[in-house]
All heavy atoms as an XYZ file, in Angstrom:
947
protein
N      95.761     97.584    107.145
C      94.375     97.186    107.210
C      94.249     95.746    106.753
O      94.757     95.366    105.719
C      93.522     98.096    106.307
C      92.117     97.666    106.166
S      91.233     98.852    105.121
C      89.848     97.856    104.642
N      93.582     94.954    107.521
C      93.335     93.568    107.149
C      91.869     93.417    106.865
O      91.015     93.791    107.672
C      93.790     92.604    108.255
C      93.442     91.172    107.878
C      95.277     92.736    108.532
N      91.544     92.950    105.687
C      90.150     92.709    105.307
C      90.037     91.225    104.994
O      90.803     90.710    104.196
C      89.731     93.545    104.087
C      88.314     93.241    103.701
C      89.908     95.010    104.371
N      89.100     90.547    105.647
C      88.987     89.111    105.423
C      90.240     88.413    105.868
O      90.789     88.706    106.923
N      90.760     87.529    105.050
C      91.964     86.773    105.382
C      93.202     87.285    104.640
O      94.201     86.620    104.594
C      91.748     85.296    105.041
C      90.710     84.662    105.941
O      90.554     85.039    107.090
N      89.970     83.715    105.387
N      93.093     88.465    104.038
C      94.187     89.013    103.246
C      94.928     90.055    104.057
O      94.332     91.037    104.485
C      93.670     89.626    101.941
C      94.795     90.190    101.105
C      92.878     88.589    101.133
N      96.248     89.845    104.278
C      96.982     90.873    105.025
C      97.382     92.017    104.090
O      97.395     91.869    102.877
C      98.195     90.251    105.721
C      99.281     89.832    104.752
O     100.052     90.724    104.333
O      99.388     88.630    104.429
N      97.647     93.148    104.682
C      97.884     94.372    103.926
C      99.090     94.257    102.991
O      99.026     94.703    101.850
C      98.062     95.545    104.886
N     100.174     93.667    103.433
C     101.384     93.560    102.589
C     101.105     92.696    101.373
O     101.522     93.037    100.269
C     102.536     92.983    103.396
C     103.125     93.976    104.382
C     104.315     93.409    105.138
O     105.023     92.531    104.588
O     104.514     93.822    106.287
N     100.388     91.594    101.576
C     100.057     90.732    100.450
C      99.164     91.457     99.456
O      99.385     91.419     98.252
C      99.426     89.427    100.927
C      99.014     88.502     99.823
N      99.931     87.896     99.013
C      97.804     88.111     99.396
C      99.305     87.155     98.118
N      98.002     87.271     98.330
N      98.147     92.125     99.979
C      97.240     92.895     99.110
C      98.005     93.973     98.356
O      97.766     94.163     97.140
C      96.117     93.521     99.950
N      98.941     94.640     99.002
C      99.754     95.668     98.334
C     100.547     95.044     97.174
O     100.612     95.621     96.097
C     100.721     96.330     99.309
C     100.030     97.249    100.294
O      98.844     97.570    100.092
O     100.695     97.632    101.278
N     101.141     93.876     97.408
C     101.920     93.217     96.336
C     101.021     92.847     95.159
O     101.391     93.032     94.006
C     102.639     91.978     96.884
C     103.882     92.285     97.686
C     104.718     91.029     97.963
N     103.947     89.989     98.632
C     103.813     89.875     99.955
N     104.382     90.762    100.752
N     103.124     88.877    100.476
N      99.837     92.310     95.471
C      98.920     91.873     94.413
C      98.470     93.074     93.584
O      98.559     93.060     92.343
C      97.700     91.125     94.996
C      96.634     90.926     93.938
C      98.135     89.804     95.582
N      98.009     94.137     94.237
C      97.486     95.268     93.483
C      98.598     96.062     92.810
O      98.368     96.638     91.738
C      96.588     96.135     94.360
C      95.285     95.429     94.665
C      94.999     95.023     95.957
C      94.386     95.145     93.661
C      93.815     94.349     96.231
C      93.200     94.463     93.920
C      92.923     94.077     95.208
N      99.792     96.077     93.382
C     100.928     96.698     92.704
C     101.224     95.904     91.424
O     101.435     96.515     90.348
C     102.174     96.719     93.609
C     103.434     97.026     92.866
N     103.756     98.295     92.428
C     104.433     96.224     92.452
C     104.910     98.261     91.777
N     105.336     97.017     91.776
N     101.237     94.604     91.507
C     101.521     93.764     90.334
C     100.459     93.991     89.253
O     100.776     94.086     88.060
C     101.589     92.300     90.728
N      99.213     94.085     89.649
C      98.138     94.247     88.697
C      97.985     95.663     88.176
O      97.213     95.916     87.237
C      96.801     93.791     89.329
C      96.685     92.307     89.631
C      95.421     92.018     90.393
C      96.763     91.496     88.322
N      98.735     96.610     88.733
C      98.653     98.002     88.302
C      99.319     98.226     86.946
O      99.096     99.247     86.326
C      99.294     98.921     89.364
N     100.090     97.273     86.489
C     100.821     97.429     85.235
C     100.100     96.637     84.121
O      99.770     95.467     84.288
C     102.246     96.900     85.398
C     103.055     97.055     84.135
O     103.607     98.147     83.925
O     103.125     96.081     83.360
N      99.889     97.275     82.982
C      99.155     96.658     81.865
C      99.846     95.397     81.338
O      99.184     94.409     81.023
C      98.960     97.668     80.737
N     101.167     95.429     81.226
C     101.892     94.261     80.742
C     101.729     93.085     81.698
O     101.469     91.956     81.274
C     103.392     94.571     80.557
O     103.517     95.632     79.600
C     104.169     93.357     80.079
N     101.826     93.351     82.995
C     101.664     92.263     83.965
C     100.244     91.717     83.949
O     100.046     90.502     84.047
C     102.082     92.734     85.374
C     103.595     92.940     85.467
C     104.058     93.099     86.888
N     103.666     94.321     87.513
C     104.437     95.411     87.580
N     105.633     95.432     87.038
N     104.003     96.496     88.189
N      99.237     92.604     83.804
C      97.849     92.112     83.693
C      97.709     91.222     82.481
O      97.057     90.179     82.532
C      96.872     93.282     83.630
C      96.676     93.989     84.932
C      95.498     94.950     84.884
N      95.549     95.890     83.803
C      96.171     97.076     83.863
N      96.777     97.451     84.977
N      96.139     97.900     82.842
N      98.337     91.598     81.387
C      98.269     90.798     80.173
C      98.972     89.444     80.362
O      98.454     88.424     79.932
C      98.856     91.550     78.975
C      98.536     90.867     77.666
O      97.337     90.776     77.320
O      99.477     90.396     76.999
N     100.124     89.456     80.995
C     100.844     88.205     81.259
C      99.963     87.281     82.087
O      99.850     86.080     81.788
C     102.194     88.463     81.963
C     103.171     89.134     80.994
C     102.779     87.178     82.520
C     104.447     89.648     81.649
N      99.301     87.811     83.118
C      98.405     86.985     83.940
C      97.305     86.384     83.087
O      97.014     85.195     83.166
C      97.827     87.795     85.128
C      96.707     87.006     85.817
C      98.909     88.148     86.121
N      96.698     87.208     82.225
C      95.627     86.711     81.354
C      96.131     85.618     80.438
O      95.442     84.591     80.245
C      95.040     87.866     80.543
N      97.316     85.783     79.896
C      97.873     84.777     78.981
C      98.135     83.467     79.708
O      97.744     82.409     79.230
C      99.184     85.316     78.328
C      99.931     84.207     77.605
C      98.845     86.450     77.357
N      98.782     83.532     80.857
C      99.154     82.282     81.532
C      97.964     81.624     82.234
O      98.021     80.423     82.558
C     100.346     82.458     82.504
C     101.580     82.907     81.726
C     100.027     83.406     83.624
N      96.904     82.359     82.453
C      95.691     81.719     82.968
C      95.029     80.861     81.888
O      94.355     79.889     82.187
C      94.702     82.762     83.507
C      95.034     83.351     84.876
C      94.107     84.510     85.197
C      94.998     82.290     85.967
N      95.228     81.233     80.622
C      94.685     80.423     79.508
C      95.542     79.197     79.252
O      95.078     78.227     78.653
C      94.594     81.276     78.252
C      93.489     82.304     78.313
C      93.232     82.980     76.971
N      94.360     83.714     76.452
C      94.563     85.017     76.648
N      93.712     85.713     77.375
N      95.600     85.618     76.145
N      96.783     79.244     79.667
C      97.674     78.099     79.475
C      99.099     78.426     79.850
O      99.558     79.562     79.670
N      99.784     77.457     80.369
C     101.166     77.618     80.809
C     102.032     78.063     79.614
O     101.851     77.635     78.491
C     101.662     76.243     81.290
C     103.016     76.246     81.899
C     103.362     74.867     82.407
O     102.906     74.500     83.510
O     104.110     74.162     81.693
N     102.960     78.980     79.904
C     103.866     79.538     78.891
C     105.286     79.541     79.434
O     105.497     79.683     80.642
C     103.482     80.986     78.576
C     102.099     81.172     78.035
C     102.018     80.850     76.568
O     102.891     81.232     75.791
N     100.996     80.109     76.197
N     106.256     79.456     78.537
C     107.628     79.670     78.960
C     107.899     81.165     78.999
O     107.188     81.938     78.334
C     108.608     78.982     77.992
O     108.645     79.684     76.760
N     108.866     81.558     79.791
C     109.237     82.980     79.824
C     109.678     83.433     78.442
O     109.348     84.558     78.008
C     110.322     83.246     80.897
C     110.768     84.704     80.865
C     109.831     82.877     82.289
N     110.349     82.574     77.697
C     110.763     82.899     76.326
C     109.565     83.172     75.442
O     109.561     84.120     74.645
C     111.608     81.784     75.730
O     112.777     81.596     76.468
N     108.535     82.329     75.543
C     107.309     82.538     74.759
C     106.669     83.866     75.129
O     106.197     84.622     74.256
C     106.293     81.417     74.982
C     106.757     80.084     74.377
O     107.608     80.098     73.461
O     106.237     79.041     74.837
N     106.622     84.165     76.422
C     106.062     85.423     76.857
C     106.872     86.614     76.315
O     106.287     87.605     75.861
C     105.995     85.493     78.386
C     104.992     84.585     79.083
C     105.205     84.578     80.561
C     103.572     85.019     78.738
N     108.169     86.495     76.344
C     109.048     87.579     75.897
C     108.818     87.915     74.426
O     108.924     89.084     74.020
C     110.510     87.234     76.154
N     108.485     86.923     73.624
C     108.229     87.168     72.202
C     106.950     87.959     71.964
O     106.763     88.552     70.913
C     108.185     85.845     71.445
C     109.536     85.224     71.209
C     109.463     84.046     70.255
N     109.052     82.815     70.892
C     109.856     82.003     71.557
N     111.133     82.300     71.688
N     109.393     80.893     72.103
N     106.060     87.982     72.941
C     104.780     88.676     72.797
C     104.862     90.190     72.983
O     103.948     90.909     72.625
C     103.774     88.141     73.822
C     103.436     86.691     73.687
C     102.502     86.259     74.812
N     101.221     86.918     74.740
C     100.146     86.452     74.120
N     100.201     85.281     73.520
N      99.025     87.122     74.113
N     105.933     90.647     73.629
C     105.991     92.053     74.058
C     107.191     92.769     73.443
O     108.250     92.174     73.263
C     106.060     92.122     75.583
C     104.897     91.420     76.221
C     105.047     90.149     76.754
C     103.632     91.997     76.250
C     103.973     89.473     77.330
C     102.556     91.329     76.806
C     102.734     90.059     77.335
O     101.664     89.397     77.880
N     107.040     94.057     73.159
C     108.134     94.830     72.563
C     109.124     95.305     73.621
O     109.312     96.491     73.824
C     107.393     96.011     71.916
C     106.205     96.212     72.783
C     105.805     94.848     73.249
N     109.686     94.333     74.307
C     110.680     94.638     75.358
C     111.675     93.494     75.436
O     111.432     92.436     74.844
C     110.009     94.902     76.700
C     109.218     93.751     77.245
S     108.330     94.085     78.792
C     107.044     95.169     78.244
N     112.704     93.681     76.189
C     113.732     92.656     76.289
C     113.246     91.477     77.111
O     112.289     91.568     77.880
C     114.997     93.253     76.953
O     114.720     93.545     78.317
N     113.935     90.357     76.931
C     113.658     89.167     77.716
C     113.805     89.485     79.195
O     112.955     89.079     80.008
C     114.650     88.057     77.309
C     114.524     86.802     78.128
C     113.594     85.827     77.802
C     115.323     86.598     79.240
C     113.468     84.667     78.553
C     115.199     85.460     80.008
C     114.273     84.482     79.674
N     114.846     90.242     79.546
C     115.085     90.595     80.962
C     113.923     91.397     81.532
O     113.543     91.194     82.700
C     116.397     91.355     81.088
N     113.360     92.291     80.737
C     112.241     93.104     81.221
C     111.025     92.221     81.497
O     110.346     92.381     82.509
C     111.892     94.199     80.214
N     110.720     91.282     80.592
C     109.606     90.369     80.795
C     109.860     89.497     82.011
O     108.968     89.274     82.834
C     109.343     89.516     79.524
C     108.326     88.415     79.810
C     108.894     90.404     78.383
N     111.097     89.065     82.149
C     111.449     88.232     83.307
C     111.218     88.996     84.614
O     110.724     88.431     85.592
C     112.912     87.797     83.170
C     113.300     86.635     84.033
C     114.668     86.093     83.638
O     115.528     86.827     83.128
N     114.894     84.819     83.884
N     111.534     90.288     84.627
C     111.292     91.107     85.830
C     109.804     91.216     86.128
O     109.386     91.166     87.273
C     111.921     92.494     85.656
C     113.421     92.492     85.772
C     113.994     93.880     85.610
C     115.501     93.850     85.670
N     116.088     95.191     85.519
N     109.000     91.373     85.081
C     107.544     91.419     85.274
C     107.052     90.087     85.893
O     106.223     90.095     86.816
C     106.811     91.651     83.944
C     106.825     93.070     83.493
N     106.296     94.103     84.228
C     107.291     93.632     82.337
C     106.430     95.234     83.567
N     107.030     94.980     82.436
N     107.588     88.995     85.400
C     107.189     87.683     85.925
C     107.591     87.544     87.388
O     106.818     87.005     88.199
C     107.775     86.537     85.064
C     107.574     85.176     85.720
C     107.152     86.543     83.662
N     108.742     88.063     87.756
C     109.182     88.028     89.159
C     108.215     88.789     90.054
O     107.855     88.332     91.128
C     110.620     88.556     89.296
C     110.987     88.806     90.747
C     111.609     87.586     88.668
N     107.785     89.968     89.613
C     106.813     90.763     90.374
C     105.517     89.979     90.553
O     104.962     89.910     91.646
C     106.551     92.127     89.705
C     105.405     92.863     90.385
C     107.819     92.990     89.738
N     105.064     89.351     89.481
C     103.837     88.555     89.544
C     103.996     87.345     90.465
O     103.065     86.984     91.200
C     103.415     88.116     88.136
C     102.976     89.216     87.197
C     102.891     88.717     85.765
C     101.638     89.799     87.663
N     105.159     86.749     90.406
C     105.428     85.576     91.258
C     105.474     85.960     92.738
O     104.880     85.269     93.576
C     106.754     84.919     90.847
C     107.027     83.601     91.532
C     108.308     82.963     91.054
O     109.248     83.685     90.634
O     108.379     81.733     91.117
N     106.107     87.076     93.070
C     106.147     87.539     94.455
C     104.748     87.865     94.991
O     104.497     87.703     96.171
C     107.046     88.768     94.580
C     108.503     88.417     94.484
C     109.387     89.624     94.741
N     110.770     89.241     94.579
C     111.708     90.052     94.114
N     111.424     91.286     93.785
N     112.939     89.631     93.999
N     103.873     88.291     94.084
C     102.499     88.605     94.482
C     101.631     87.343     94.572
O     100.519     87.393     95.051
C     101.881     89.580     93.500
N     102.167     86.221     94.083
C     101.411     84.978     94.098
C     100.445     84.846     92.950
O      99.604     83.935     92.931
N     100.555     85.714     91.955
C      99.631     85.664     90.814
C     100.052     84.623     89.779
O      99.229     84.159     88.979
C      99.544     87.035     90.149
C      98.823     88.076     91.003
C      99.133     89.486     90.543
C      97.322     87.831     90.973
N     101.331     84.263     89.770
C     101.820     83.213     88.890
C     102.806     82.344     89.682
O     103.335     82.769     90.713
C     102.544     83.761     87.628
C     101.615     84.649     86.815
C     103.838     84.475     87.965
N     103.015     81.151     89.163
C     104.073     80.287     89.683
C     105.017     79.965     88.539
O     104.612     79.922     87.379
C     103.513     78.970     90.271
O     102.772     78.280     89.259
C     102.632     79.246     91.461
N     106.272     79.787     88.879
C     107.295     79.472     87.880
C     107.904     78.122     88.231
O     108.128     77.823     89.426
C     108.398     80.536     87.939
C     108.688     81.192     86.657
C     109.699     82.301     86.681
C     110.552     82.432     87.889
N     111.487     83.556     87.843
N     108.155     77.327     87.216
C     108.781     76.021     87.438
C     109.764     75.794     86.320
O     109.480     76.018     85.146
C     107.691     74.941     87.413
C     108.222     73.578     87.741
C     107.084     72.548     87.770
O     106.132     72.648     87.012
N     107.202     71.594     88.655
N     110.940     75.356     86.699
C     111.983     75.092     85.707
C     111.773     73.682     85.151
O     111.599     72.719     85.886
C     113.369     75.200     86.332
C     114.490     74.986     85.308
C     115.836     75.366     85.829
N     116.031     76.807     85.973
C     116.245     77.641     84.939
N     116.251     77.191     83.725
N     116.453     78.902     85.157
N     111.782     73.611     83.828
C     111.737     72.320     83.124
C     112.864     72.325     82.121
O     112.781     72.973     81.082
C     110.411     72.127     82.400
C     109.284     71.870     83.350
C     108.144     71.156     82.661
N     106.970     71.253     83.512
C     105.794     71.692     83.103
N     105.615     72.041     81.860
N     104.788     71.741     83.947
N     113.918     71.640     82.469
C     115.110     71.644     81.619
C     115.682     73.044     81.587
O     115.963     73.644     82.628
N     115.807     73.596     80.388
C     116.343     74.939     80.249
C     115.268     76.008     80.298
O     115.579     77.207     80.296
C     117.119     75.040     78.930
C     118.364     74.176     78.927
C     119.059     74.165     77.620
N     119.152     75.506     77.029
C     119.730     75.778     75.898
N     120.279     74.841     75.194
N     119.757     77.011     75.439
N     114.026     75.610     80.310
C     112.914     76.570     80.272
C     112.364     76.844     81.665
O     112.338     75.962     82.522
C     111.757     76.034     79.436
C     111.952     76.086     77.969
C     110.669     75.691     77.247
O     109.883     74.888     77.778
O     110.459     76.235     76.170
N     111.899     78.070     81.833
C     111.113     78.423     83.019
C     109.672     78.537     82.565
O     109.344     79.377     81.726
C     111.578     79.760     83.595
C     112.950     79.694     84.200
C     113.291     81.033     84.848
O     112.604     81.449     85.779
N     114.314     81.674     84.345
N     108.803     77.674     83.089
C     107.408     77.658     82.710
C     106.600     78.466     83.715
O     106.817     78.382     84.917
C     106.872     76.223     82.648
C     107.659     75.278     81.753
C     107.574     75.601     80.305
N     106.195     75.406     79.833
C     105.797     75.665     78.596
N     106.631     76.136     77.715
N     104.535     75.457     78.268
N     105.666     79.257     83.210
C     104.885     80.165     84.046
C     103.418     79.732     83.950
O     102.897     79.520     82.857
C     105.024     81.643     83.595
C     104.244     82.571     84.483
C     106.497     82.021     83.540
N     102.793     79.644     85.120
C     101.389     79.248     85.192
C     100.661     80.245     86.079
O     101.184     80.710     87.087
C     101.316     77.860     85.828
C      99.922     77.310     85.990
C      99.920     75.952     86.626
N     100.850     75.095     85.919
C     101.104     73.849     86.263
N     100.538     73.336     87.318
N     101.951     73.125     85.567
N      99.428     80.592     85.727
C      98.626     81.516     86.499
C      98.086     80.868     87.773
O      97.858     79.660     87.816
N      97.910     81.692     88.797
C      97.351     81.215     90.071
C      96.004     81.898     90.294
O      95.947     83.009     90.789
C      98.322     81.516     91.218
C      97.830     80.978     92.538
O      96.719     80.461     92.641
N      98.645     81.142     93.556
N      94.951     81.211     89.942
C      93.614     81.776     90.031
C      93.203     82.023     91.488
O      92.387     82.914     91.754
C      92.591     80.883     89.271
C      92.326     79.606     90.024
C      91.335     81.637     88.976
N      93.766     81.293     92.434
C      93.408     81.486     93.851
C      93.740     82.889     94.327
O      92.971     83.498     95.065
C      94.098     80.454     94.746
C      93.557     79.042     94.519
O      92.390     78.901     94.053
O      94.291     78.076     94.788
N      94.878     83.424     93.906
C      95.260     84.778     94.320
C      94.322     85.795     93.685
O      93.944     86.774     94.318
C      96.710     85.061     93.936
O      97.555     84.100     94.594
C      97.143     86.467     94.354
N      93.918     85.570     92.453
C      92.943     86.483     91.819
C      91.608     86.419     92.554
O      90.940     87.450     92.728
C      92.754     86.125     90.351
C      93.875     86.566     89.432
C      93.656     86.034     88.014
C      94.001     88.062     89.405
N      91.233     85.262     93.004
C      89.973     85.150     93.781
C      90.078     85.913     95.087
O      89.118     86.558     95.512
C      89.648     83.688     94.032
C      89.100     82.974     92.819
C      88.651     81.549     93.147
N      88.218     80.894     91.951
C      88.658     79.729     91.516
N      89.573     79.065     92.218
N      88.212     79.204     90.410
N      91.247     85.844     95.734
C      91.457     86.619     96.988
C      91.300     88.108     96.705
O      90.668     88.820     97.471
C      92.877     86.365     97.533
C      93.087     85.065     98.215
C      94.536     84.916     98.671
O      95.329     85.877     98.560
O      94.884     83.817     99.128
N      91.909     88.587     95.618
C      91.820     90.002     95.260
C      90.371     90.377     94.966
O      89.894     91.444     95.404
C      92.686     90.306     94.044
N      89.656     89.504     94.308
C      88.235     89.744     94.013
C      87.426     89.847     95.301
O      86.596     90.749     95.452
C      87.710     88.631     93.119
C      86.326     88.875     92.614
N      85.219     88.422     93.258
C      85.899     89.548     91.532
C      84.141     88.784     92.587
N      84.528     89.485     91.529
N      87.678     88.937     96.238
C      86.959     88.969     97.524
C      87.277     90.249     98.283
O      86.388     90.867     98.885
C      87.336     87.764     98.391
C      86.570     86.502     98.052
C      86.740     85.422     99.096
N      88.118     85.011     99.318
C      88.745     84.063     98.616
N      88.128     83.436     97.653
N      89.991     83.750     98.878
N      88.530     90.678     98.251
C      88.920     91.915     98.939
C      88.197     93.106     98.320
O      87.651     93.950     99.055
C      90.436     92.119     98.861
C      90.977     93.399     99.470
C      90.636     93.505    100.945
C      92.478     93.499     99.261
N      88.160     93.166     97.008
C      87.456     94.263     96.351
C      85.949     94.234     96.666
O      85.342     95.284     96.872
C      87.681     94.227     94.846
C      89.091     94.589     94.405
C      89.268     94.338     92.896
C      89.423     96.030     94.736
N      85.387     93.037     96.732
C      83.965     92.913     97.103
C      83.726     93.449     98.506
O      82.748     94.163     98.752
C      83.503     91.457     97.033
C      83.246     90.985     95.619
O      83.162     91.817     94.694
O      83.125     89.751     95.420
N      84.620     93.116     99.437
C      84.465     93.583    100.820
C      84.619     95.095    100.910
O      83.870     95.761    101.646
C      85.492     92.891    101.726
C      85.229     91.413    101.897
C      86.375     90.683    102.558
O      87.414     91.286    102.877
N      86.211     89.396    102.767
N      85.570     95.650    100.150
C      85.727     97.095    100.130
C      84.528     97.789     99.495
O      84.112     98.857     99.939
C      87.018     97.478     99.415
C      88.314     97.082    100.123
C      89.513     97.321     99.232
C      88.462     97.804    101.442
N      83.952     97.154     98.504
C      82.761     97.718     97.868
C      81.614     97.803     98.882
O      80.891     98.802     98.932
C      82.319     96.860     96.687
C      81.066     97.425     96.014
C      80.581     96.565     94.853
O      81.119     95.463     94.627
O      79.650     97.022     94.186
N      81.448     96.788     99.725
C      80.384     96.798    100.727
C      80.601     97.973    101.696
O      79.660     98.695    102.014
C      80.350     95.445    101.508
C      79.481     95.549    102.757
C      79.856     94.336    100.590
N      81.835     98.153    102.125
C      82.148     99.246    103.064
C      81.795    100.589    102.422
O      81.131    101.433    103.031
C      83.644     99.217    103.469
C      84.042    100.498    104.183
C      83.940     97.998    104.315
N      82.207    100.803    101.175
C      81.948    102.088    100.516
C      80.483    102.280    100.189
O      79.962    103.386    100.293
C      82.839    102.248     99.281
C      84.184    102.664     99.724
C      85.300    101.892     99.815
C      84.573    103.951    100.204
N      86.355    102.622    100.308
C      85.925    103.894    100.551
C      83.893    105.158    100.351
C      86.611    105.004    101.054
C      84.579    106.244    100.843
C      85.942    106.154    101.199
N      79.775    101.225     99.853
C      78.326    101.363     99.610
C      77.603    101.742    100.894
O      76.670    102.557    100.863
C      77.755    100.083     99.019
C      78.103     99.871     97.572
C      77.287     98.784     96.933
N      77.724     98.548     95.584
C      77.348     99.264     94.525
N      76.525    100.269     94.676
N      77.779     98.960     93.320
N      78.048    101.176    102.031
C      77.444    101.551    103.307
C      77.694    103.011    103.619
O      76.812    103.730    104.102
C      77.979    100.670    104.441
C      77.481     99.244    104.376
C      78.205     98.326    105.346
O      79.270     98.641    105.887
N      77.628     97.138    105.561
N      78.879    103.486    103.344
C      79.208    104.902    103.581
C      78.375    105.800    102.677
O      77.866    106.830    103.122
C      80.700    105.142    103.340
C      81.554    104.541    104.426
C      83.022    104.778    104.188
N      83.790    104.137    105.255
C      85.093    104.168    105.297
N      85.793    104.822    104.387
N      85.727    103.576    106.297
N      78.238    105.420    101.417
C      77.431    106.225    100.502
C      75.958    106.218    100.906
O      75.268    107.252    100.817
C      77.585    105.712     99.067
C      78.955    105.979     98.442
C      79.068    105.272     97.090
C      79.227    107.450     98.305
N      75.467    105.075    101.373
C      74.083    105.011    101.847
C      73.888    105.941    103.046
O      72.854    106.600    103.154
C      73.700    103.576    102.216
C      73.558    102.659    100.998
O      73.472    103.197     99.858
O      73.531    101.434    101.189
N      74.873    106.000    103.932
C      74.795    106.886    105.082
C      74.764    108.353    104.646
O      73.992    109.158    105.175
C      75.992    106.686    106.027
O      75.960    105.387    106.567
N      75.585    108.682    103.675
C      75.590    110.067    103.158
C      74.249    110.383    102.516
O      73.681    111.456    102.723
C      76.757    110.256    102.159
C      78.088    110.196    102.917
C      76.617    111.575    101.419
C      79.304    110.143    102.016
N      73.728    109.442    101.725
C      72.409    109.656    101.085
C      71.343    109.890    102.143
O      70.468    110.749    101.964
C      72.040    108.451    100.218
C      72.811    108.380     98.924
O      73.454    109.399     98.551
O      72.804    107.307     98.287
N      71.377    109.114    103.224
C      70.374    109.261    104.289
C      70.479    110.629    104.935
O      69.462    111.281    105.229
C      70.536    108.155    105.313
N      71.697    111.102    105.172
C      71.891    112.422    105.777
C      71.357    113.515    104.846
O      70.677    114.430    105.274
C      73.379    112.656    106.102
C      73.810    111.735    107.244
C      73.656    114.119    106.431
C      75.313    111.667    107.468
N      71.651    113.392    103.571
C      71.212    114.403    102.612
C      69.711    114.380    102.390
O      69.100    115.406    102.111
C      71.938    114.202    101.274
C      73.444    114.465    101.307
C      74.061    114.109     99.967
C      73.747    115.900    101.681
N      69.080    113.215    102.538
C      67.645    113.090    102.324
C      66.849    113.608    103.502
O      65.674    113.945    103.372
C      67.281    111.637    102.058
N      67.459    113.702    104.664
C      66.762    114.118    105.897
C      67.267    115.520    106.270
O      68.245    115.648    107.007
C      67.040    113.110    107.013
C      66.207    113.371    108.247
O      65.138    114.009    108.124
O      66.623    112.926    109.326
N      66.600    116.589    105.824
C      67.076    117.939    106.123
C      66.983    118.211    107.623
O      66.104    117.688    108.306
C      66.142    118.836    105.330
C      64.912    118.009    105.084
C      65.344    116.583    105.081
N      67.898    119.011    108.122
C      67.867    119.317    109.556
C      66.621    120.129    109.916
O      66.094    120.883    109.101
C      69.143    120.146    109.775
C      69.498    120.673    108.418
C      68.965    119.693    107.413
N      66.154    119.921    111.125
C      64.972    120.653    111.594
C      65.372    122.098    111.910
O      66.469    122.362    112.390
C      64.407    120.002    112.858
C      63.845    118.620    112.581
C      63.277    118.007    113.865
O      62.922    118.744    114.789
O      63.202    116.776    113.867
N      64.444    123.002    111.675
C      64.720    124.423    111.959
C      64.704    124.644    113.455
O      63.850    124.128    114.180
C      63.666    125.313    111.277
N      65.651    125.431    113.944
C      65.715    125.765    115.373
C      64.653    126.789    115.714
O      63.985    127.359    114.838
N      64.488    127.106    117.010
C      63.434    128.018    117.449
C      63.570    129.431    116.879
O      62.608    130.102    116.652
C      63.550    128.021    118.959
C      64.857    127.450    119.291
C      65.267    126.609    118.123
N      64.799    129.903    116.640
C      64.994    131.262    116.127
C      65.147    131.328    114.629
O      65.202    132.398    114.058
C      66.220    131.920    116.775
C      65.995    132.130    118.266
O      64.864    132.297    118.714
N      67.090    132.086    119.007
N      65.225    130.165    113.996
C      65.414    130.157    112.549
C      64.082    130.384    111.857
O      63.063    129.905    112.285
C      66.002    128.811    112.103
C      67.454    128.635    112.539
C      68.041    127.311    112.062
O      67.678    126.848    110.980
O      68.859    126.750    112.790
N      64.096    131.115    110.791
C      62.918    131.376    110.041
C      62.053    132.502    110.591
O      61.077    132.925    109.987
N      62.374    133.059    111.753
C      61.602    134.181    112.337
C      62.049    135.453    111.678
O      63.226    135.667    111.481
C      61.774    134.221    113.849
N      61.101    136.354    111.345
C      61.504    137.623    110.746
C      61.853    138.630    111.826
O      61.294    138.644    112.897
C      60.372    138.139    109.854
O      59.199    138.287    110.612
N      62.745    139.524    111.500
C      63.186    140.517    112.470
C      62.420    141.774    112.360
O      61.988    142.275    111.442
C      64.663    140.868    112.326
O      65.468    139.788    112.277
């Protein structure tokens, strides 16, 4: 399914990446300011390699960018990808609100009784 300008595979990668609490936290941290992977690793009760894997998932989704500076890998948040995800959710909300409005309209308008309905035998 393509909604707006976001293709399904890209949307899947973004929402998969955001489905994990640690990755959501990493995104929040690097949106406030660029961090090294080492700095990020010190924040979480997991190995450096585990944090690095989380960063790779976020990078593949386009939620962060990584740049090597000397021996450090610096991570920066990509707000444009978050805006795309927000737009996609807004579009999906419109679709579901329209469906719910249709259901409400059907429920509010009871069916008319047929010619034999309501007649006593």
